[in-house]
FIZA-24688 format. One record per residue (C-alpha): z negated, y negated, x negated; residue number from 1; residue in one letter. Coordinates in Angstrom, 1 decimal, m for minus. Layout:
FIZA-24688
Z/Y/X/NUM/a $
...
//
This chain:
FIZA-24688
0.0/0.0/0.0/1/m $
0.9/m3.5/m1.2/2/k $
m0.2/m6.9/m0.1/3/i $
2.9/m9.1/0.3/4/l $
3.9/m12.6/1.4/5/d $
6.5/m13.3/4.0/6/e $
9.2/m13.1/1.4/7/n $
8.2/m9.7/0.2/8/g $
6.6/m10.8/m3.0/9/k $
3.3/m9.2/m4.1/10/v $
0.3/m11.6/m3.6/11/l $
m1.9/m11.9/m6.6/12/k $
m4.4/m14.4/m5.0/13/t $
m6.3/m14.5/m1.7/14/t $
m4.3/m16.5/0.9/15/p $
m5.8/m19.2/3.0/16/d $
m6.7/m17.5/6.3/17/f $
m6.8/m20.8/8.1/18/s $
m3.0/m20.8/7.8/19/t $
m2.1/m17.2/8.6/20/g $
m3.1/m13.6/8.9/21/r $
m2.2/m10.1/7.7/22/y $
0.2/m7.9/9.7/23/l $
1.1/m4.3/8.7/24/q $
4.8/m3.5/8.1/25/d $
6.6/m0.3/8.8/26/e $
5.9/0.9/5.2/27/n $
2.1/0.4/5.6/28/g $
2.0/m2.7/3.5/29/n $
0.0/m5.7/4.5/30/l $
2.1/m8.8/4.9/31/v $
0.5/m12.3/5.0/32/f $
2.2/m14.1/7.8/33/t $
1.8/m17.9/8.5/34/k $
0.6/m19.0/12.0/35/w $
3.2/m20.6/14.1/36/t $
2.6/m24.2/15.4/37/d $
2.0/m22.7/18.9/38/e $
m0.5/m20.2/17.6/39/e $
m2.4/m22.9/15.6/40/l $
m2.5/m25.1/18.8/41/k $
m3.9/m22.2/20.8/42/d $
m6.5/m21.4/18.1/43/i $
m7.6/m25.1/18.0/44/k $
m7.9/m25.2/21.8/45/e $
m10.1/m22.0/21.8/46/k $
m12.3/m23.4/19.0/47/e $
m12.8/m26.7/20.9/48/n $
m13.6/m24.8/24.2/49/a $
m16.2/m22.7/22.3/50/t $
m17.7/m25.8/20.7/51/l $
m18.0/m27.6/24.1/52/v $
m19.7/m24.5/25.6/53/a $
m22.2/m24.2/22.8/54/r $
m23.1/m27.9/23.0/55/v $
m23.6/m27.6/26.7/56/t $
m25.9/m24.6/26.2/57/q $
m28.0/m26.6/23.6/58/v $
m28.2/m29.6/26.0/59/e $
m29.3/m27.3/28.8/60/s $
m31.9/m25.6/26.7/61/a $
m33.2/m29.0/25.5/62/a $
m33.6/m30.2/29.0/63/m $
m35.5/m27.1/30.1/64/e $
m37.8/m27.4/27.1/65/l $
m38.5/m31.0/27.9/66/a $
m39.3/m30.1/31.5/67/q $
m41.6/m27.2/30.3/68/m $
m43.6/m29.6/28.1/69/i $
m43.7/m32.2/30.7/70/g $
m41.4/m34.7/29.0/71/g $
m38.5/m36.6/30.4/72/n $
m35.1/m35.2/29.6/73/a $
m33.3/m38.4/30.5/74/a $
//
């Protein structure tokens, strides 16, 4: 098994996984393939949605905690 770039050249360094991912070819080699613009857009949208959900959870927990200790969450 070889680790190749999209042009079929053997990779000698670790690629930047923020720009692509490995796919396996028909020979069992791993080929580092760049993300398309559409895939990058989709990844960014999912990351943003996850971040918003986490912030909302933290805000909710902080309000519950403030209510539990008798504080004012506003």
